[in-house]
C-alpha positions as CSV (number, residue, x, y, z in Angstrom):
1,Q,90.9,89.8,110.2
2,L,93.2,90.5,113.1
3,R,96.1,91.2,110.7
4,Y,94.1,94.1,109.3
5,W,92.8,95.4,112.6
6,L,96.0,95.0,114.7
7,P,97.6,98.0,113.1
8,V,94.6,100.1,114.1
9,Y,94.8,98.9,117.7
10,L,98.5,99.6,117.8
11,Y,98.0,103.1,116.4
12,L,95.4,103.8,119.0
13,I,97.7,102.7,121.8
14,L,100.5,104.8,120.4
15,I,98.3,107.9,120.3
16,F,97.2,107.2,123.8
17,Y,100.8,106.8,125.0
18,F,102.0,110.1,123.5
19,S,98.9,111.9,124.8
20,S,99.7,110.7,128.3
21,Q,103.1,112.5,128.2
22,S,103.3,116.0,129.6
23,I,106.0,116.9,127.0
24,I,106.4,115.1,123.7
25,P,110.0,115.7,122.5
26,V,109.2,114.3,119.0
27,S,106.5,116.9,118.5
28,A,108.8,119.7,119.5
29,A,111.5,118.4,117.2
30,L,109.1,118.1,114.3
31,S,107.9,121.6,115.0
32,E,111.5,123.1,115.1
33,R,113.2,121.2,112.3
34,F,110.4,120.8,109.8
35,Y,108.0,123.6,110.8
36,L,105.3,121.1,111.4
37,R,103.1,123.0,113.8
38,P,100.9,121.0,116.3
39,Y,97.8,121.5,114.2
40,I,99.5,120.0,111.1
41,Q,100.8,117.2,113.3
42,H,97.2,116.5,114.4
43,I,96.1,116.3,110.8
44,L,98.8,113.9,109.8
45,I,98.5,111.7,112.9
46,Y,94.7,111.3,112.5
47,A,95.0,110.9,108.7
48,G,97.2,108.0,109.5
49,L,94.7,106.6,111.9
50,A,91.9,107.0,109.4
51,L,94.0,105.2,106.8
52,T,94.6,102.3,109.0
53,I,90.9,102.1,109.8
54,S,90.1,102.4,106.1
55,R,92.4,99.6,105.2
56,A,91.0,97.3,107.9
57,A,87.4,98.2,107.1
58,N,88.0,97.7,103.4
59,Y,89.2,94.2,104.0
60,S,86.4,93.5,106.4
61,G,83.9,94.6,103.7
62,N,82.5,97.3,106.0
63,N,84.1,100.4,104.6
64,S,81.6,103.2,105.3
65,N,83.5,106.5,104.8
66,F,81.1,108.2,107.2
67,L,81.9,105.6,110.0
68,I,85.6,105.9,109.4
69,I,85.5,109.7,109.7
70,L,83.2,109.5,112.7
71,S,85.2,106.9,114.6
72,T,88.5,108.8,113.9
73,T,87.0,112.1,115.1
74,I,85.4,110.5,118.2
75,Y,88.8,109.0,119.1
76,G,90.3,112.5,118.7
77,L,87.6,113.9,121.0
78,T,88.2,111.2,123.7
79,D,92.0,111.8,123.3
80,E,91.5,115.5,124.0
81,I,89.3,114.7,127.1
82,H,92.1,112.4,128.2
83,Q,94.7,115.1,127.7
84,H,92.6,117.4,130.0
85,F,93.6,115.2,132.9
86,V,97.3,115.0,132.0
87,P,99.5,117.5,133.8
88,G,100.9,120.1,131.4
89,R,98.3,119.2,128.7
90,T,94.9,120.8,127.9
91,F,91.7,120.1,126.0
92,D,91.7,122.0,122.7
93,F,88.6,121.7,120.6
94,L,90.6,123.0,117.6
95,D,92.7,119.9,117.8
96,V,89.5,117.8,117.3
97,G,88.7,119.9,114.2
98,M,92.2,119.1,112.9
99,D,91.7,115.4,113.6
100,F,88.4,115.6,111.6
101,I,90.2,117.3,108.7
102,G,92.9,114.6,108.8
103,A,90.2,111.9,108.7
104,I,88.5,113.5,105.7
105,L,91.9,113.9,103.9
106,A,92.7,110.2,104.5
107,V,89.3,108.9,103.4
108,T,89.5,111.1,100.2
109,L,93.0,109.9,99.4
110,F,92.1,106.2,100.2
111,S,89.0,106.5,97.9
112,L,91.1,108.0,95.1
113,Y,93.7,105.3,95.5
114,T,91.2,102.4,95.4
115,R,89.5,104.0,92.3
116,I,92.8,104.3,90.5
117,R,93.8,100.8,91.5
118,Q,90.5,99.4,90.2
119,T,90.7,101.1,86.9
120,N,94.3,100.0,86.4
121,F,93.3,96.3,87.0
122,H,90.1,96.3,84.9
C-alpha cells in the first residue's frame, strides 16, 4: 500500500515546503504568464492532493468521498494556520474555501473517471 500512499505523503510535504516560503516565485510566474490567480492555484493544488488521496484510498478499499474532501480541506486549514507564522504570509479563510472547492472538483472528476472506466470494461 505504500506505493499508493507515498505520492500523498510527498504531495503533503511539497505543499508544506512551499507554504514555508515567504515568496513563491513559481506562483508569481503562473500568475503573470498564465493568469492563474492564487485562488485558482489553490483549487488546482488541492484538487491534485484530493486526487492522490482518492487514488490511494481507492486501492486501499476505503474510498469515502466525504473523508477525502474532509481530509483535504483540513490539511488546507492547517496549511493556512502554518502560513500565519511564516513571515510575509497570512491566514486567508478564502484559501481554505478554494481548497474545499478543489477537493470537491477532484472527487467529482475521479468518480466520473471510475464510472466511465467500469462501464467500458464491463
